[in-house]
PLY file of the C-alpha trace (Angstrom):
ply
format ascii 1.0
element vertex 407
property float x
property float y
property float z
element edge 406
property int vertex1
property int vertex2
end_header
0.03 0.04 -0.18
1.45 3.33 -1.10
2.44 5.82 1.73
-0.34 8.61 2.84
0.00 11.32 1.09
-1.14 13.28 4.57
-0.25 11.78 8.32
-1.63 14.03 10.89
-0.29 13.36 14.18
-1.28 14.68 18.15
-2.07 18.14 15.89
-3.16 21.01 18.12
-3.62 24.73 17.84
-3.89 27.64 21.04
-4.94 30.99 20.32
-4.81 33.26 23.05
-7.85 35.82 23.32
-7.71 39.09 24.82
-5.29 42.01 24.43
-2.39 40.48 22.73
-0.31 43.27 20.99
2.02 45.42 23.79
1.46 49.34 23.71
5.25 49.99 24.29
8.32 48.42 24.50
8.07 48.63 28.38
5.07 46.06 28.38
6.42 43.85 25.66
9.54 43.63 28.06
6.72 43.22 31.52
5.21 40.62 29.20
8.65 38.64 28.46
9.14 38.52 32.08
5.76 37.01 33.15
6.08 34.23 29.86
10.01 33.42 31.13
8.29 33.08 34.73
5.41 30.77 33.35
2.97 33.10 34.34
0.59 34.17 31.50
-0.67 37.89 31.08
-3.93 38.44 33.10
-5.57 39.84 29.86
-4.92 36.79 27.67
-7.02 33.91 27.46
-6.42 30.32 25.80
-8.81 29.24 22.92
-7.66 25.50 21.42
-9.29 25.53 17.88
-8.02 21.98 17.73
-6.87 19.33 20.01
-5.10 15.64 19.38
-5.99 15.55 16.29
-4.71 12.33 13.68
-5.66 11.08 11.03
-4.56 9.98 7.23
-5.13 10.73 3.70
-4.43 8.29 0.83
-3.65 9.35 -2.58
-6.43 10.28 -4.78
-9.08 10.34 -1.89
-11.57 12.94 -1.41
-12.23 13.79 2.09
-14.87 15.98 3.65
-14.57 17.61 6.43
-17.80 18.40 8.73
-18.57 19.88 11.61
-20.64 22.60 13.09
-19.13 26.42 13.02
-16.48 26.58 15.28
-15.74 23.01 15.21
-11.96 23.50 13.94
-12.44 22.80 10.10
-11.15 25.72 8.75
-8.09 25.78 11.65
-7.14 22.15 10.17
-7.06 23.33 6.64
-5.13 26.63 7.23
-2.25 24.46 9.15
-2.68 22.29 6.18
-1.96 25.13 4.02
1.14 26.48 6.08
-0.78 29.16 6.54
-0.17 29.12 10.02
1.53 26.95 12.40
0.07 24.48 14.75
1.24 24.60 18.38
2.03 21.12 18.37
1.83 17.69 16.44
2.72 17.31 13.07
1.71 17.13 9.15
3.36 15.53 6.80
2.48 16.40 3.32
3.58 14.51 0.55
3.21 17.01 -3.07
2.41 19.88 -3.89
-0.94 21.87 -2.16
-3.09 24.30 -3.82
-6.10 25.88 -1.23
-8.84 27.67 -1.87
-9.96 29.15 1.99
-11.93 32.32 0.90
-11.94 34.50 -1.79
-9.16 35.95 -3.21
-6.92 33.08 -1.65
-3.43 33.76 -3.16
-4.37 36.66 -5.17
-2.61 40.05 -5.19
-5.45 42.84 -5.48
-3.35 44.97 -7.53
-2.38 42.59 -10.42
-4.67 41.20 -13.09
-6.08 38.21 -13.73
-3.81 37.05 -15.99
-0.83 38.03 -13.53
-2.47 36.27 -11.08
-2.87 32.89 -12.88
0.91 33.26 -13.84
2.15 34.40 -10.00
-0.10 31.66 -8.60
1.59 28.69 -10.66
5.06 29.90 -9.84
3.89 29.54 -6.25
2.73 26.16 -6.86
6.47 25.63 -8.60
5.31 25.36 -12.48
7.33 26.73 -15.55
5.79 29.61 -17.43
5.26 27.20 -20.38
3.18 24.71 -17.96
0.73 27.55 -16.80
0.96 28.95 -20.66
-0.63 25.51 -21.78
-3.11 25.44 -19.10
-4.10 29.32 -19.77
-6.89 29.44 -21.86
-8.30 25.91 -20.19
-8.34 28.71 -16.74
-9.69 31.62 -18.74
-12.35 29.89 -20.02
-13.78 27.78 -17.08
-13.73 30.76 -14.98
-16.04 32.80 -17.35
-13.80 36.18 -17.09
-12.07 36.36 -20.31
-13.43 39.76 -21.27
-11.70 41.15 -17.47
-8.99 38.91 -18.03
-6.35 41.71 -18.03
-8.54 43.98 -15.53
-6.74 44.56 -11.60
-8.73 41.44 -9.76
-9.33 44.45 -7.26
-12.33 45.35 -9.35
-13.75 41.82 -9.59
-17.20 41.20 -7.89
-16.93 38.20 -5.16
-18.14 36.07 -7.96
-15.48 36.31 -10.28
-13.17 36.49 -8.20
-14.12 32.71 -6.47
-14.73 31.27 -10.22
-10.97 32.18 -11.50
-9.61 31.51 -8.05
-11.35 28.13 -8.21
-10.22 27.63 -11.67
-6.87 28.17 -11.03
-6.56 26.31 -8.11
-8.25 23.01 -10.22
-6.49 23.02 -13.24
-2.51 23.50 -12.38
-2.33 20.66 -10.91
-1.25 20.27 -7.11
-1.18 16.36 -5.39
-3.65 17.68 -3.03
-6.72 20.38 -3.30
-8.21 21.89 0.04
-11.08 23.59 -0.56
-13.19 25.54 2.56
-16.92 26.59 2.17
-15.80 29.43 -0.59
-17.63 27.95 -2.96
-20.68 29.34 -1.23
-19.73 32.61 -2.89
-20.62 31.56 -6.55
-24.16 30.60 -8.06
-25.56 27.20 -7.98
-24.61 27.12 -11.33
-20.75 27.49 -11.06
-21.28 25.20 -8.03
-22.54 22.60 -9.62
-19.43 22.80 -12.57
-16.66 22.88 -9.78
-18.73 19.76 -8.23
-17.96 17.78 -11.52
-14.92 19.29 -12.07
-13.22 18.13 -8.51
-14.79 14.49 -9.34
-13.25 14.85 -12.64
-9.83 15.55 -11.28
-9.97 12.87 -8.29
-11.17 10.03 -10.33
-9.47 10.80 -14.29
-6.51 12.11 -12.63
-6.08 10.50 -9.13
-5.81 14.01 -7.37
-6.43 14.53 -4.06
-9.62 16.58 -2.30
-10.21 17.90 1.29
-13.71 19.78 1.06
-15.26 21.64 3.75
-18.99 21.97 3.40
-21.99 22.82 5.11
-23.77 20.93 1.79
-24.34 17.55 3.37
-25.41 16.31 -0.23
-22.27 17.47 -1.99
-20.52 15.68 0.48
-22.47 12.65 0.02
-22.19 12.44 -3.56
-18.23 13.64 -3.94
-16.72 12.43 -0.99
-14.83 9.12 -0.44
-13.94 9.58 2.80
-15.16 12.06 6.16
-13.67 13.16 9.22
-16.29 14.67 11.68
-15.25 17.61 13.94
-16.80 19.19 17.13
-14.89 21.68 19.78
-11.42 20.96 18.22
-11.52 17.03 18.75
-12.22 14.59 15.95
-14.74 12.82 16.82
-14.70 9.82 13.72
-13.19 9.30 10.47
-14.86 7.07 7.79
-17.51 6.73 5.13
-19.50 9.48 3.98
-22.38 7.60 5.09
-21.11 6.71 8.52
-19.80 10.51 9.45
-23.16 12.11 7.93
-25.25 9.93 10.37
-23.12 10.53 13.50
-22.75 14.83 12.78
-26.70 14.64 12.13
-27.34 12.83 15.11
-25.27 14.82 17.57
-26.70 17.78 16.14
-30.42 16.50 16.97
-28.83 16.06 20.61
-27.66 19.36 21.13
-30.71 20.53 20.52
-33.26 21.84 23.12
-36.41 20.03 23.61
-39.08 21.51 21.98
-41.90 21.19 24.00
-42.29 24.54 26.23
-40.50 26.37 23.94
-41.12 30.67 23.87
-41.92 30.76 20.01
-42.31 34.44 18.86
-44.92 37.32 19.99
-46.06 35.59 23.56
-46.57 32.26 22.03
-45.01 28.78 23.58
-44.66 25.56 21.75
-47.39 23.27 23.64
-46.92 20.30 21.74
-45.43 19.09 18.37
-46.02 15.55 17.58
-46.04 13.06 14.39
-46.81 9.39 14.84
-46.18 6.55 14.43
-42.54 7.66 14.89
-40.83 5.41 12.99
-43.36 5.10 10.25
-43.75 3.02 7.48
-42.43 4.89 3.76
-46.09 5.13 1.90
-48.18 4.44 5.43
-50.45 7.61 7.12
-48.62 9.84 9.24
-50.79 11.69 12.05
-49.42 14.80 13.31
-50.15 17.43 16.34
-49.54 20.77 16.74
-50.85 23.00 19.55
-49.53 26.50 21.15
-50.11 28.45 24.07
-50.76 32.18 24.45
-48.71 33.29 27.32
-49.42 36.89 26.07
-52.34 38.15 24.41
-54.32 38.62 22.11
-52.03 36.87 20.10
-52.90 37.21 16.03
-51.32 34.61 13.98
-51.53 35.41 10.17
-49.32 32.55 8.60
-48.18 28.89 9.80
-47.22 26.19 8.75
-44.85 23.33 9.36
-41.80 22.06 6.93
-40.19 19.35 6.56
-36.23 18.67 6.37
-34.50 15.97 4.86
-30.96 14.59 6.86
-29.46 17.03 5.00
-31.02 19.97 5.82
-32.66 20.19 2.91
-36.82 21.15 2.74
-38.79 18.61 0.91
-42.27 19.32 1.85
-44.70 21.94 3.71
-47.81 21.54 6.17
-50.10 24.77 5.44
-51.50 25.55 8.34
-53.36 28.63 7.32
-57.01 28.80 8.34
-59.23 30.19 5.26
-61.26 32.12 7.96
-58.41 34.45 8.44
-55.72 35.40 11.24
-56.73 33.12 14.70
-56.90 35.77 18.04
-55.41 33.78 20.80
-56.12 35.14 24.06
-53.52 34.64 27.31
-53.82 31.22 28.19
-55.75 29.84 25.32
-54.12 26.80 23.70
-54.45 27.07 19.80
-54.29 23.11 18.04
-54.41 21.54 14.71
-54.85 17.78 14.48
-54.46 16.46 10.86
-53.19 13.18 8.81
-51.03 12.93 5.47
-52.77 9.97 3.70
-49.87 8.38 2.29
-46.27 9.74 3.31
-44.71 10.46 0.21
-40.80 10.00 1.55
-37.95 7.62 1.09
-36.90 5.82 4.45
-34.14 8.00 5.93
-34.53 10.36 9.18
-36.31 13.91 9.09
-36.84 17.36 10.86
-39.74 19.14 11.61
-40.03 23.21 11.70
-42.13 25.58 11.64
-43.07 29.15 10.31
-45.02 31.20 12.23
-46.14 35.03 11.55
-48.28 37.41 13.38
-48.85 40.94 13.85
-45.59 42.35 14.92
-42.72 39.42 14.08
-42.15 36.47 11.61
-40.20 33.33 12.62
-38.76 30.41 11.56
-37.91 27.62 13.96
-35.24 24.30 13.05
-35.63 20.43 14.27
-38.32 20.84 16.66
-39.09 17.42 16.38
-37.71 14.43 14.70
-39.20 11.36 13.07
-38.02 8.62 10.72
-39.08 6.34 7.83
-38.87 3.01 7.59
-38.51 0.90 4.55
-41.93 -1.07 3.21
-42.17 -4.38 3.49
-41.50 -5.83 0.22
-43.68 -8.76 -1.26
-41.25 -10.22 -3.36
-37.30 -11.45 -3.19
-36.28 -8.44 -4.65
-33.68 -6.04 -2.48
-34.92 -2.68 -2.15
-32.23 -0.22 -3.47
-30.41 1.63 -0.59
-32.03 4.61 0.48
-29.69 7.48 -0.75
-30.52 6.10 -4.44
-34.23 6.55 -3.89
-33.86 10.30 -4.58
-36.23 12.12 -1.62
-39.94 11.23 -2.98
-41.85 7.94 -2.85
-43.89 7.37 -6.22
-47.00 5.55 -6.21
-47.18 4.21 -9.79
-47.75 0.85 -11.53
-46.79 -0.52 -14.99
-46.88 -3.60 -17.54
-44.42 -5.40 -19.36
-44.32 -7.40 -22.47
-42.01 -9.09 -24.45
-42.88 -9.31 -28.12
-41.06 -11.67 -30.26
-39.04 -10.09 -33.19
-40.07 -11.92 -36.28
0 1
1 2
2 3
3 4
4 5
5 6
6 7
7 8
8 9
9 10
10 11
11 12
12 13
13 14
14 15
15 16
16 17
17 18
18 19
19 20
20 21
21 22
22 23
23 24
24 25
25 26
26 27
27 28
28 29
29 30
30 31
31 32
32 33
33 34
34 35
35 36
36 37
37 38
38 39
39 40
40 41
41 42
42 43
43 44
44 45
45 46
46 47
47 48
48 49
49 50
50 51
51 52
52 53
53 54
54 55
55 56
56 57
57 58
58 59
59 60
60 61
61 62
62 63
63 64
64 65
65 66
66 67
67 68
68 69
69 70
70 71
71 72
72 73
73 74
74 75
75 76
76 77
77 78
78 79
79 80
80 81
81 82
82 83
83 84
84 85
85 86
86 87
87 88
88 89
89 90
90 91
91 92
92 93
93 94
94 95
95 96
96 97
97 98
98 99
99 100
100 101
101 102
102 103
103 104
104 105
105 106
106 107
107 108
108 109
109 110
110 111
111 112
112 113
113 114
114 115
115 116
116 117
117 118
118 119
119 120
120 121
121 122
122 123
123 124
124 125
125 126
126 127
127 128
128 129
129 130
130 131
131 132
132 133
133 134
134 135
135 136
136 137
137 138
138 139
139 140
140 141
141 142
142 143
143 144
144 145
145 146
146 147
147 148
148 149
149 150
150 151
151 152
152 153
153 154
154 155
155 156
156 157
157 158
158 159
159 160
160 161
161 162
162 163
163 164
164 165
165 166
166 167
167 168
168 169
169 170
170 171
171 172
172 173
173 174
174 175
175 176
176 177
177 178
178 179
179 180
180 181
181 182
182 183
183 184
184 185
185 186
186 187
187 188
188 189
189 190
190 191
191 192
192 193
193 194
194 195
195 196
196 197
197 198
198 199
199 200
200 201
201 202
202 203
203 204
204 205
205 206
206 207
207 208
208 209
209 210
210 211
211 212
212 213
213 214
214 215
215 216
216 217
217 218
218 219
219 220
220 221
221 222
222 223
223 224
224 225
225 226
226 227
227 228
228 229
229 230
230 231
231 232
232 233
233 234
234 235
235 236
236 237
237 238
238 239
239 240
240 241
241 242
242 243
243 244
244 245
245 246
246 247
247 248
248 249
249 250
250 251
251 252
252 253
253 254
254 255
255 256
256 257
257 258
258 259
259 260
260 261
261 262
262 263
263 264
264 265
265 266
266 267
267 268
268 269
269 270
270 271
271 272
272 273
273 274
274 275
275 276
276 277
277 278
278 279
279 280
280 281
281 282
282 283
283 284
284 285
285 286
286 287
287 288
288 289
289 290
290 291
291 292
292 293
293 294
294 295
295 296
296 297
297 298
298 299
299 300
300 301
301 302
302 303
303 304
304 305
305 306
306 307
307 308
308 309
309 310
310 311
311 312
312 313
313 314
314 315
315 316
316 317
317 318
318 319
319 320
320 321
321 322
322 323
323 324
324 325
325 326
326 327
327 328
328 329
329 330
330 331
331 332
332 333
333 334
334 335
335 336
336 337
337 338
338 339
339 340
340 341
341 342
342 343
343 344
344 345
345 346
346 347
347 348
348 349
349 350
350 351
351 352
352 353
353 354
354 355
355 356
356 357
357 358
358 359
359 360
360 361
361 362
362 363
363 364
364 365
365 366
366 367
367 368
368 369
369 370
370 371
371 372
372 373
373 374
374 375
375 376
376 377
377 378
378 379
379 380
380 381
381 382
382 383
383 384
384 385
385 386
386 387
387 388
388 389
389 390
390 391
391 392
392 393
393 394
394 395
395 396
396 397
397 398
398 399
399 400
400 401
401 402
402 403
403 404
404 405
405 406
């Protein structure tokens, strides 16, 4: 087996928070003396962005890096990109690294797009002839032909990220590191970038580290994933396993829904979906009850929304009443009970939130309750397709087949 292209061992990064810089030579000398005596400055606090992180990445892998904001993902990528040094631990990188961590990374704002392409190539150790060979392909991919000789300081954020990604992807680094920066581009360009990443990984054997909150992109693009929380590496494995752990852990940290204050004097009294789990295609009953803690509260808009495990909305339940706004007096409970006749969702885990509009506020609340959809009992010997290949909607369909002999 080949050696890992990235080896991370016992990696840790600590930042000092508070008043860092000295305002005079005397103050700096005093701080130095305190550090030599092992006594930190009283205005300084330590924040450990990473703690004891170890993992390997093999050549050609596409590794998704997942976790909530503040989990340590961006700090890890900055260390791998040699933008910052670790406090302790080691990182071994075998190959050229191109990173795209924020809009305009590695670009000089006073230089033109053309000049920055050649500058980035030189940073990666490429000759001018090698960059020139790729130049037309880079510009065409970035769709900035008209502005290639314009200083990049005049580029919009979308133009910046298009050219930056095109440079990073086309100049053939052994390791490509990409943070959430692709979220700046439009949907069509994001799709184009994901396709390019698949191409350079599968066809050219390049290694990619990809940070994204788009869990669906992680699932379909990546061959493995690492999951971070509060600076710790909680797991490394298949994208399916790590995404399931991430979703489960995120839900465990969500406050209980019952009794939760919503908006404008409303409190969530009850939100329930039964049965739970529910067979795909079976009836699903729901109950929503709101209590007015002050009043009267006039509810002008109300609907529940259902998200899949990737936080993508798959359906809403419109609970507006045709008679108009509903007024709830203090202490009054306003209830809804209903049923989805045939739940048209594929097996998986789902969360329910709600949107409430009153005379003075408009609020959305996520992950108030969860339910699971399990596979239907099959009456044939056929093995059902895996859930990730079934899309999001369960279709109620019939078909016939026939075989016609050819004379």
